[in-house]
LUMTOR-806286 format. One line per field, with one value per residue: residue in three letters; chain; z, y, x of N, C-alpha, C in turn. Coordinates in steps of 0.02 Angstrom, whole numbers, always signed. Each point is the difference from the previous one (the first is absolute). Layout:
<pts>
rest = [ALA ...]
kette = [A ...]
n.Z = [Z ...]
n.Y = [Y ...]
n.X = [X ...]
ca.Z = [Z ...]
ca.Y = [Y ...]
ca.X = [X ...]
c.Z = [Z ...]
c.Y = [Y ...]
c.X = [X ...]
</pts>
This chain:
<pts>
rest = [UNK UNK UNK UNK UNK UNK UNK UNK UNK UNK UNK UNK UNK UNK UNK UNK UNK UNK UNK UNK UNK UNK UNK UNK UNK UNK UNK UNK UNK UNK UNK UNK UNK UNK UNK UNK UNK UNK UNK UNK UNK UNK UNK UNK UNK UNK UNK UNK UNK UNK UNK UNK UNK UNK UNK UNK UNK UNK UNK UNK UNK UNK UNK UNK UNK UNK UNK UNK UNK UNK UNK UNK UNK UNK UNK UNK UNK UNK UNK UNK UNK UNK UNK UNK UNK UNK UNK UNK UNK UNK UNK UNK UNK UNK UNK UNK UNK UNK UNK UNK UNK UNK UNK UNK UNK UNK UNK UNK UNK UNK UNK UNK UNK UNK UNK UNK UNK UNK UNK UNK UNK UNK UNK UNK UNK UNK UNK UNK UNK UNK UNK UNK UNK UNK UNK UNK UNK UNK UNK UNK UNK UNK UNK UNK UNK UNK UNK UNK UNK UNK UNK UNK UNK UNK UNK UNK UNK UNK UNK UNK UNK UNK UNK UNK UNK UNK UNK UNK UNK UNK UNK UNK UNK UNK UNK UNK UNK UNK UNK UNK UNK UNK UNK UNK UNK UNK UNK UNK UNK UNK UNK UNK UNK UNK UNK UNK UNK UNK UNK UNK UNK UNK UNK UNK UNK UNK UNK UNK UNK UNK UNK UNK UNK UNK UNK UNK UNK UNK UNK UNK UNK UNK UNK UNK UNK UNK UNK UNK UNK UNK UNK UNK UNK UNK UNK UNK UNK UNK UNK UNK UNK UNK UNK UNK UNK UNK UNK UNK UNK UNK UNK UNK UNK UNK UNK UNK UNK UNK UNK UNK UNK UNK UNK UNK UNK UNK UNK UNK UNK UNK UNK UNK UNK UNK UNK UNK UNK UNK UNK UNK UNK UNK UNK UNK UNK UNK UNK UNK UNK UNK UNK UNK UNK UNK UNK UNK UNK UNK UNK UNK UNK UNK UNK]
kette = [A A A A A A A A A A A A A A A A A A A A A A A A A A A A A A A A A A A A A A A A A A A A A A A A A A A A A A A A A A A A A A A A A A A A A A A A A A A A A A A A A A A A A A A A A A A A A A A A A A A A A A A A A A A A A A A A A A A A A A A A A A A A A A A A A A A A A A A A A A A A A A A A A A A A A A A A A A A A A A A A A A A A A A A A A A A A A A A A A A A A A A A A A A A A A A A A A A A A A A A A A A A A A A A A A A A A A A A A A A A A A A A A A A A A A A A A A A A A A A A A A A A A A A A A A A A A A A A A A A A A A A A A A A A A A A A A A A A A A A A A A A A A A A A A A A A A A A A A A A A A A A A]
n.Z = [+118 +0 +23 -30 -54 +2 +13 -49 -40 +22 -9 -59 -14 +21 -32 -53 +9 +7 -50 -36 +28 -16 -56 +11 -62 +31 +42 +37 +42 -39 +36 +17 -65 -17 -25 -63 -24 -50 +47 +39 -54 -14 +64 -3 -60 +20 +54 -41 -47 +46 -65 -25 -65 -12 -58 +37 +36 -56 -28 +55 +2 -65 +15 -6 -53 -13 +14 -32 -46 +10 -2 -50 -25 +20 -21 -55 -2 +16 -48 -32 -54 -44 -45 -50 -46 -44 +22 -18 +27 -20 -44 +34 +44 +43 +36 +59 +51 +37 +46 -3 -66 +9 +45 -40 -51 +43 +22 -63 -11 +58 -10 -62 +25 +44 -51 -39 +52 +11 -66 -2 +54 -38 -36 +2 +16 -1 +36 +36 -1 +12 +47 +22 -1 +28 +42 +8 +6 +37 +33 +4 +14 +41 +22 -17 +36 +16 +43 +50 +18 +25 -20 +44 -35 +59 +5 +31 +58 +49 +26 -65 +19 +57 -38 -42 +52 +31 -58 -15 +62 +4 -61 -1 +62 -15 -55 +29 +59 -33 +36 +61 -20 -33 +53 +33 -48 +0 +67 -14 -45 +41 +45 -57 +6 -56 +29 +11 +0 +48 -20 +32 -9 +19 -8 -12 +38 -19 -18 -7 +31 -63 -4 -22 -18 -8 -19 +9 +17 -54 -56 -32 -23 +62 -9 +59 -24 +51 +41 -57 +18 -2 +36 +35 +37 -24 +7 -63 +27 -8 +66 +6 -57 +26 +57 -33 -36 +58 +25 -53 +3 +66 -4 -50 +35 +46 -59 +39 -12 +64 +10 +63 +19 +64 -11 +12 -19 +66 -16 -16 +36 +45 -8 +0 +51 +28 -16 +18 +50 -25 +63 +5 +14 +45 +62 +29 +64 +34 +42 +59 +21 +62 -22 -44 -40 -28 -57 +11 -27 -50 -10 -65 -20 -64 +6]
n.Y = [+2188 +65 +1 +61 -24 -54 +42 +39 -52 -21 +63 +2 -61 +20 +58 -33 -44 +50 +35 -55 -12 +61 -4 -59 +7 -25 +41 -43 +52 +49 +37 -61 -3 -29 +60 -18 +16 -44 -41 +15 -5 -53 -19 +13 -26 -50 -4 +11 -44 -44 +3 -60 +10 -64 +29 +48 -49 -34 +58 +15 -64 +3 -19 -65 +0 -60 +26 +57 -40 -37 +55 +25 -61 -1 +62 -17 -57 +43 +21 +7 -29 +42 -39 +43 -10 +30 +54 +23 -53 -44 +16 +56 -18 +27 +20 -13 +34 -53 +4 -67 +8 +50 -40 -53 +38 +25 -62 -22 +53 -6 -65 +17 +51 -43 -44 +47 +18 -65 -7 +56 -14 -53 +56 +28 +64 +1 -56 +28 +57 -36 -34 +55 +33 -54 -4 +66 -10 -55 +32 +55 -39 -39 +55 +33 +47 +24 +8 -22 +42 -48 +62 +47 +54 +25 +65 +31 -34 +31 -10 +18 +59 -6 -19 +49 +39 -17 -1 +56 +22 -22 +18 +56 +2 -18 +37 +52 +0 +50 +43 +27 -4 -55 -23 +20 -31 -50 +2 +7 -49 -36 +14 -12 -43 +36 -5 +57 -43 -45 -64 -32 -66 -24 -61 -15 -54 -10 +63 -38 +42 +2 +66 +29 +63 +36 +59 +14 +63 -6 +29 +58 -41 -18 -56 -24 -62 -5 -44 -29 -23 -67 -7 -48 +14 +57 -35 +15 +56 +14 -2 -29 -32 -12 -13 -33 -29 -5 -19 -38 -21 -2 -30 -35 -13 -9 -25 -52 +9 -16 -65 -1 -49 -17 -51 -64 -29 -8 +58 -64 -12 +43 -28 -57 +24 +22 -57 -33 +44 -25 -17 +36 -47 +47 -24 -25 -9 -25 -33 +20 -53 +22 +20 +12 -27 +58 -1 +63 +14 +40 +8 +9 +45 +16 +56]
n.X = [+36 +18 +63 +1 -33 +39 +50 -24 -9 +59 +20 -32 +23 +60 -10 -23 +49 +43 -26 -7 +59 +25 -36 +29 +22 +53 -32 -34 -2 -22 +42 +21 -12 -57 +16 +10 +61 -11 -25 +51 +38 -36 +4 +65 +5 -38 +38 +50 -19 -20 +14 +15 +10 -14 -14 -29 -27 -12 -19 -35 -17 -12 -63 +13 -41 +27 +60 -16 -26 +54 +36 -36 +6 +63 +13 -33 +32 +49 -41 +58 -25 -26 -31 -1 -47 +40 -32 +60 +32 -45 +47 -12 +45 -42 +52 -28 +24 -11 -49 -1 -2 -44 -28 +5 -23 -43 -10 -3 -38 -32 -7 -17 -37 -22 -4 -26 -38 -12 -6 -37 -35 +14 -8 +60 -6 +67 -4 -48 +37 +54 -35 -33 +59 +28 -52 +4 +66 -9 -48 +37 +53 -35 -30 +56 -32 +61 -50 +38 +48 +41 +17 +9 +15 +15 -15 +48 -10 -33 +59 -1 +23 -34 -51 +18 +13 -55 -34 +31 -6 -62 -22 +36 -23 -62 +1 +31 -28 -31 +34 +5 +64 -19 -31 +54 +35 -43 +7 +65 -5 -38 +47 +34 -51 -9 -60 +33 +51 -8 +3 -48 +6 -58 +24 -63 +1 -62 +12 +55 +44 +24 +10 +57 -1 +56 -23 +65 +3 +40 -21 +9 +47 +17 -34 -17 +4 -43 +29 +19 -59 +3 -55 +32 -53 +27 +55 +14 -25 +65 -6 +61 -12 -60 +30 +46 -46 -31 +58 +12 -63 +6 +60 -25 -55 +47 +18 +13 +65 +13 +8 +20 +40 -2 +41 -9 +57 -9 -26 +6 -55 +23 +60 -34 -34 +56 +30 -54 +9 +56 +9 +56 +44 +12 -6 +56 -11 +50 -40 -22 -36 +2 +61 -47 +46 -10 -34 +18 -58 +18 -66 -10 -43 -2 -35]
ca.Z = [+52 +21 +72 +33 +2 +49 +67 +13 +8 +66 +50 -2 +31 +72 +29 +1 +54 +64 +14 +11 +70 +43 +1 +21 -55 +5 +52 -24 -7 +5 +54 +49 -26 -34 -72 -33 -22 -56 +26 +38 -48 -27 +51 +3 -59 +6 +56 -21 -56 +13 -47 -59 -49 +5 -45 +33 +51 -33 -22 +58 +36 -46 +14 -50 +9 +37 +69 +32 +10 +58 +59 +11 +24 +71 +40 +0 +44 +69 +14 +1 -60 -40 -72 -38 -69 -13 -29 -67 -43 +34 -5 +53 +68 +49 +64 +55 +66 +43 +65 +31 -38 +18 +67 -9 -32 +50 +44 -39 -13 +62 +11 -49 +26 +58 -23 -31 +54 +33 -43 +2 +66 +14 -30 +20 -46 -64 -33 -25 -59 -55 -20 -39 -64 -41 -24 -52 -59 -30 -32 -58 -55 -26 -28 -70 -34 -42 +3 +41 +28 +68 +48 -16 +17 +23 +32 +71 +51 +67 +25 -50 +4 +52 -27 -47 +39 +37 -44 -26 +52 +13 -58 -19 +52 -9 -64 -17 +60 +14 +68 +16 -37 -62 +19 +14 -66 -28 +39 -21 -66 +11 +35 -49 -48 +0 -42 -45 -62 -11 -5 +18 -12 +35 -34 +46 -22 +50 +47 +45 -35 -26 -37 -1 -38 +7 -50 +36 -40 +6 -17 -42 -60 +16 +55 +26 +23 +65 +46 -30 +42 -11 +51 -27 -16 -60 -55 -55 -29 -43 +39 -1 -63 -1 +43 -36 -54 +30 +16 -63 -27 +40 -14 -66 +6 +37 -42 +9 -61 +15 +65 +25 +59 +34 +18 +15 -51 +25 -9 -69 -28 -13 -57 -61 -10 -23 -69 -43 -4 -39 +39 -14 +56 -11 +40 +52 +48 +56 +64 +54 +34 +58 -5 -62 -58 -51 -57 -10 -71 -23 -65 -24 -68 -22 -1]
ca.Y = [+52 +20 -7 +58 -10 -53 +28 +44 -44 -30 +52 +9 -58 +2 +50 -27 -50 +36 +43 -42 -21 +58 +18 -57 -33 -72 -28 -30 +53 +67 +45 -41 -17 -65 +12 +8 +68 +18 +8 +64 +56 +8 +35 +69 +39 +10 +46 +68 +22 -8 -48 -7 -52 -51 +18 +51 -34 -36 +48 +29 -48 -41 -70 -41 +0 -59 +7 +49 -31 -45 +43 +29 -54 -12 +57 +0 -55 +22 +56 +64 +39 -19 +11 +12 +20 +72 +19 +28 -49 -65 -39 +21 -18 +50 -30 +47 -30 -5 +31 -39 +14 +66 -7 -34 +48 +48 -32 -11 +65 +20 -45 +17 +61 -19 -35 +50 +41 -41 -2 +65 +17 -40 +36 +70 +48 +2 -63 +4 +42 -37 -54 +28 +23 -59 -28 +45 -10 -63 +9 +45 -34 -58 +18 +14 +39 +51 +62 +48 -26 -24 +49 +70 +44 +63 +47 -10 +22 +2 -65 -38 +11 -44 -68 -9 -10 -63 -58 -4 -27 -71 -43 -4 -38 -71 -27 +14 +7 +69 +16 +62 +56 +8 +27 +71 +33 +8 +51 +66 +14 +18 +65 +52 +2 +64 -9 +57 -9 -72 -40 -70 -42 -63 -52 -40 -64 -18 +56 +6 +21 -55 +26 +73 +32 +73 +41 +60 +49 +0 +70 +27 -41 -71 -31 -62 -53 -24 -44 -50 -60 -42 -53 -67 -29 +32 -7 -40 +32 +56 +60 +42 +36 +51 +54 +37 +36 +57 +48 +29 +41 +61 +40 +32 +51 +57 +35 -22 -26 -59 -29 -42 -40 -35 -68 -46 -52 -60 +8 -23 +11 +72 +17 -19 +49 +62 -10 -3 +68 +42 +26 -28 +10 +52 -10 -51 +0 -45 +29 -47 +8 -46 -47 -39 +37 +10 +42 +55 +18 +56 -10 +59 +0 +63 -1]
ca.X = [-4 +66 +13 -28 -73 -12 +8 -57 -57 +6 -18 -73 -32 +14 -44 -68 -5 +3 -57 -60 +3 -14 -71 -39 -33 +10 -42 -63 -49 +28 -23 -36 -67 +1 +1 +65 +14 -44 -68 -1 +3 -68 -39 +25 -22 -73 -11 +17 -41 -71 -28 +42 -15 +52 +54 +40 +39 +55 +49 +33 +42 +39 -16 -33 -72 -20 +24 -44 -66 +4 +5 -66 -44 +14 -21 -73 -21 +10 -46 +36 -16 -59 +10 -61 +11 -6 -64 +10 +33 -9 +61 +45 -19 +21 +17 +4 +6 -59 +13 +54 +61 +24 +30 +64 +45 +21 +50 +61 +30 +33 +57 +51 +32 +40 +59 +44 +27 +50 +59 +33 +26 +59 +56 +8 -32 +34 -15 -68 +1 +33 -45 -55 +27 +14 -63 -26 +41 -19 -66 +5 +36 -35 -65 +15 -51 +31 -37 +36 +62 -10 +27 -10 +55 -30 +47 +12 -46 +28 +21 +37 +73 +27 -4 +56 +61 -6 +4 +68 +43 -15 +12 +70 +34 -17 +21 +70 +41 +16 -21 -36 +29 -39 -65 +10 +8 -67 -34 +27 -28 -70 +0 +11 -56 -36 -60 -10 +39 +11 -61 +8 -59 -6 -39 -40 -30 -50 -10 +57 +61 +39 +58 +5 +54 +0 +33 +20 +38 +73 +13 -53 -13 +11 -38 +30 -45 +25 -37 -44 -7 -59 -5 +6 -66 -27 +46 -25 -59 +19 -11 +60 +2 -51 +22 +53 -35 -35 +52 +23 -53 -3 +59 -9 -52 +28 +48 +69 +31 +40 -16 +53 -16 +55 -21 +54 -2 -34 -73 -4 -66 -6 +42 -37 -53 +31 +23 -60 -27 +46 +57 +66 +47 +50 +60 -5 +56 -10 -20 -14 -64 -5 +55 -6 +25 -51 +18 -47 -6 -41 -31 -36 -27 -31 -73]
c.Z = [+24 +75 +39 +7 +51 +71 +19 +10 +70 +55 +2 +35 +75 +35 +5 +56 +68 +14 +9 +72 +46 +4 +12 -55 +7 +54 -29 -11 +9 +59 +52 -20 -32 -75 -26 -18 -55 +24 +40 -47 -33 +49 +6 -58 +3 +57 -20 -53 +14 -44 -62 -45 +0 -47 +30 +55 -31 -21 +58 +31 -46 +9 -61 +15 +41 +73 +38 +14 +61 +65 +17 +26 +74 +43 +4 +47 +73 +19 +0 -61 -28 -73 -34 -71 -7 -33 -71 -48 +36 -4 +57 +69 +49 +68 +52 +66 +33 +65 +36 -35 +17 +69 -4 -32 +51 +46 -37 -13 +61 +12 -48 +21 +58 -20 -33 +53 +38 -39 +5 +67 +21 -26 +30 -53 -69 -39 -29 -65 -60 -25 -44 -68 -46 -28 -55 -65 -37 -36 -63 -59 -31 -26 -73 -37 -48 +5 +43 +29 +72 +52 -22 +20 +15 +27 +75 +43 +67 +25 -48 +9 +53 -23 -46 +38 +33 -46 -34 +52 +10 -59 -17 +54 -9 -62 -15 +61 +15 +67 +8 -34 -65 +16 +15 -65 -32 +37 -19 -68 +7 +35 -48 -52 +8 -46 -48 -66 -18 -3 +20 -11 +42 -44 +53 -34 +54 +52 +47 -39 -20 -39 +1 -49 +8 -60 +34 -44 +15 -14 -48 -59 +14 +59 +22 +22 +64 +31 -34 +43 -20 +52 -32 -21 -64 -61 -53 -33 -51 +35 -1 -64 -4 +45 -34 -57 +27 +17 -64 -30 +36 -16 -67 +4 +36 -38 +10 -66 +11 +69 +19 +56 +27 +21 +17 -44 +23 -9 -72 -32 -16 -60 -66 -17 -27 -73 -48 -10 -36 +38 -22 +58 -18 +37 +53 +46 +59 +63 +51 +29 +54 -3 -63 -59 -54 -57 -11 -74 -9 -70 -21 -69 -15 -2 -64]
c.Y = [+17 -8 +58 -8 -54 +27 +44 -40 -31 +50 +11 -58 -2 +51 -26 -50 +35 +37 -40 -27 +57 +14 -60 -37 -76 -32 -26 +53 +68 +37 -37 -14 -69 +7 +12 +73 +22 +13 +64 +59 +12 +38 +73 +42 +13 +49 +72 +26 -3 -53 -1 -55 -49 +15 +53 -30 -37 +49 +30 -47 -43 -74 -34 -4 -60 +4 +50 -29 -45 +41 +28 -52 -13 +57 +5 -56 +17 +60 +69 +44 -22 +17 +8 +20 +75 +15 +25 -49 -67 -44 +15 -17 +51 -34 +55 -38 -4 +37 -37 +12 +68 -1 -33 +46 +50 -28 -9 +66 +25 -42 +16 +63 -17 -34 +49 +44 -39 -2 +66 +14 -45 +34 +69 +46 +0 -65 +0 +41 -37 -56 +26 +24 -58 -32 +43 -8 -64 +6 +41 -34 -56 +15 +19 +40 +51 +67 +52 -32 -23 +46 +70 +39 +69 +47 -13 +27 +2 -71 -39 +7 -46 -73 -13 -13 -69 -60 -5 -30 -74 -44 -7 -32 -75 -29 +8 +9 +71 +20 +67 +60 +12 +29 +75 +40 +12 +54 +70 +20 +23 +68 +58 +6 +65 -7 +58 -10 -74 -36 -72 -38 -63 -47 -40 -63 -20 +54 +11 +23 -59 +23 +75 +21 +76 +31 +67 +44 -8 +70 +22 -45 -75 -22 -63 -48 -29 -51 -44 -62 -36 -55 -69 -30 +28 -6 -47 +30 +54 +66 +47 +40 +56 +59 +43 +40 +62 +55 +36 +47 +67 +45 +36 +57 +62 +37 -19 -30 -66 -27 -49 -45 -32 -68 -41 -62 -65 +3 -17 +15 +74 +21 -19 +51 +65 -7 +0 +69 +48 +31 -35 +15 +51 -14 -53 +7 -45 +39 -55 +15 -53 -54 -42 +43 +3 +41 +52 +20 +62 -15 +63 -13 +69 -8 +33]
c.X = [+70 +8 -29 -76 -17 +4 -59 -65 +0 -19 -75 -35 +12 -44 -72 -9 -1 -66 -64 -1 -19 -74 -45 -36 +3 -42 -65 -53 +33 -30 -43 -72 +3 +9 +71 +10 -48 -71 -5 +2 -68 -44 +21 -27 -75 -16 +13 -49 -75 -32 +45 -27 +58 +59 +45 +44 +59 +54 +39 +52 +42 -12 -31 -75 -24 +20 -44 -68 +0 +4 -69 -49 +12 -25 -76 -26 +9 -43 +32 -15 -66 +15 -67 +17 -10 -68 +7 +33 -1 +62 +48 -28 +29 +9 +3 +6 -69 +16 +57 +66 +29 +33 +68 +52 +27 +53 +66 +36 +39 +63 +57 +38 +46 +65 +49 +33 +54 +65 +39 +32 +59 +63 +7 -29 +33 -12 -70 -3 +29 -45 -56 +24 +15 -63 -30 +38 -19 -67 +6 +33 -41 -70 +6 -52 +29 -34 +35 +62 -13 +30 -20 +62 -30 +53 +6 -57 +36 +15 +43 +76 +31 -2 +59 +65 -1 +10 +69 +46 -10 +20 +74 +43 -12 +32 +74 +45 +21 -30 -34 +31 -38 -69 +5 +10 -67 -38 +24 -28 -73 -4 +10 -55 -39 -61 -13 +37 +8 -67 +16 -65 +4 -41 -37 -25 -49 -10 +58 +61 +43 +61 +0 +55 -8 +36 +17 +44 +75 +26 -54 -19 +2 -43 +37 -55 +29 -48 -52 -1 -64 +1 +6 -67 -29 +46 -27 -62 +17 -5 +60 +6 -51 +19 +54 -32 -34 +50 +25 -53 -3 +60 -5 -51 +24 +54 +73 +26 +36 -21 +55 -27 +63 -25 +61 -7 -33 -76 -17 -67 -10 +41 -34 -54 +30 +24 -59 -29 +47 +57 +64 +46 +53 +65 -13 +60 -18 -18 -11 -68 -4 +53 +0 +25 -54 +28 -55 -1 -43 -24 -37 -30 -28 -75 -26]
</pts>
């Protein structure tokens, strides 16, 4: 195992230890009940479905057949479920909640909502958005269905322009120490956006904005890529590359022959995306941002 893999494995294990504590898996009973996480999950799945065959329960929860059998025996002994043979296939056993089981499920469901609400309300609004986006990202990556991307890219809507200015100001201040002058620069760029000739896109993860890019007119034959941004919680999804691809596709469709962009050499991840998309550096000069020396760069490519 390489040192990089070891470090990543350690991060995964640290997250697992942290999150099992957060959701109370280590406690004797989940959600102040006498039942374990696995037993509560069985009640949840039966409560949602109404009735399930034991094989379906095993597939839903990824449980060993012997372990599931012991869980069902306990729940049946407590009067929470009933079991019967399928009328169409005697080899199959159907499981459903009893009246007492439905009542227990209802209490657990309410308690689960309350715990999730408690977790969310402990965070500010922006923190809640980042948490939900991160959870959606983890689910999308680990489910591995390959059927759809874990994000969507859509055209601009009312309110998006102010979000772009705000997130550029906050993120670049946090990550690079750039101040309000940079935020004002972004505001001026947004102020010059003309929907009659320019185009912008927002990337969403879990229904929340997680990135943006703009394609604006430079002259009759040249477009300019502007304001590429990806939220930290959405990095690693390939989202930046997809936003750049969308910009290039639009520029070609509009008949532009060339596209340019302005960036800074400290934005290493963005530079990799631009190089992968076929951009080449044309020029570089030194500048200042909030008292910090920077290298300004111009990149371009033919379409």
